C-alpha positions in Angstrom: -21.5 26.6 -42.1 -24.7 25.1 -40.8 -28.2 26.3 -41.4 -29.8 23.8 -39.1 -28.1 22.8 -35.8 -28.2 19.0 -35.2 -28.1 17.6 -31.7 -26.8 14.3 -32.8 -23.9 13.6 -35.2 -24.6 13.9 -38.9 -24.8 10.7 -40.9 -22.5 9.9 -43.8 -25.4 10.4 -46.3 -26.1 13.9 -45.0 -22.4 14.8 -45.2 -22.2 13.6 -48.8 -25.3 15.5 -49.6 -23.7 18.7 -48.2 -20.6 18.0 -50.3 -22.7 17.7 -53.5 -24.8 20.8 -52.7 -21.7 22.9 -52.0 -20.1 21.6 -55.2 -23.0 22.8 -57.3 -23.3 26.1 -55.3 -19.6 26.9 -56.0 -20.0 25.7 -59.6 -23.0 28.1 -60.0 -21.0 31.0 -58.7 -18.1 30.1 -61.1 -20.6 29.9 -64.0 -22.0 33.3 -63.2 -18.5 34.8 -63.1 -17.6 33.1 -66.4 -20.8 34.4 -68.0 -20.0 38.0 -66.9 -16.5 37.7 -68.2 -17.5 36.6 -71.7 -18.5 33.5 -73.6 -19.1 30.3 -71.6 -16.9 27.4 -72.8 -18.4 24.0 -73.4 -17.3 21.3 -71.0 -17.5 17.5 -71.2 -17.6 14.9 -68.5 -13.8 15.2 -67.9 -14.2 18.8 -66.7 -16.7 17.8 -64.1 -14.7 14.8 -63.0 -11.6 16.9 -62.5 -13.4 19.7 -60.7 -15.1 17.2 -58.3 -11.8 15.6 -57.5 -10.3 19.1 -56.9 -13.2 20.0 -54.7 -12.7 17.0 -52.5 -9.0 17.5 -52.4 -9.3 21.1 -51.3 -11.9 20.1 -48.7 -9.5 17.5 -47.1 -7.6 20.0 -44.9 -10.9 21.0 -43.3 -11.7 17.4 -42.7 -8.3 16.8 -41.1 -8.7 19.8 -38.8 -12.3 18.9 -37.8 -12.0 15.2 -37.2 -8.4 14.0 -37.1 -6.6 16.7 -35.0 -7.1 16.7 -31.2 -8.6 19.9 -30.0 -8.3 21.2 -26.5 -11.7 22.0 -24.9 
């Protein structure tokens, strides 16, 4: 899902920035859903560490498909 098309490959910093932006975007959507369902529970740093690890884990199949599998052109 790209907003801007790049003619050259993206740098590692830009990819990490995308990962952080999407993490907070998905977290914002989850916060809105939790707010609509009722009271928002307090979270400590452990919650954010676990959700970040899960976010990276669930993103890994997309990374494998995009960069590690050979595609026929």
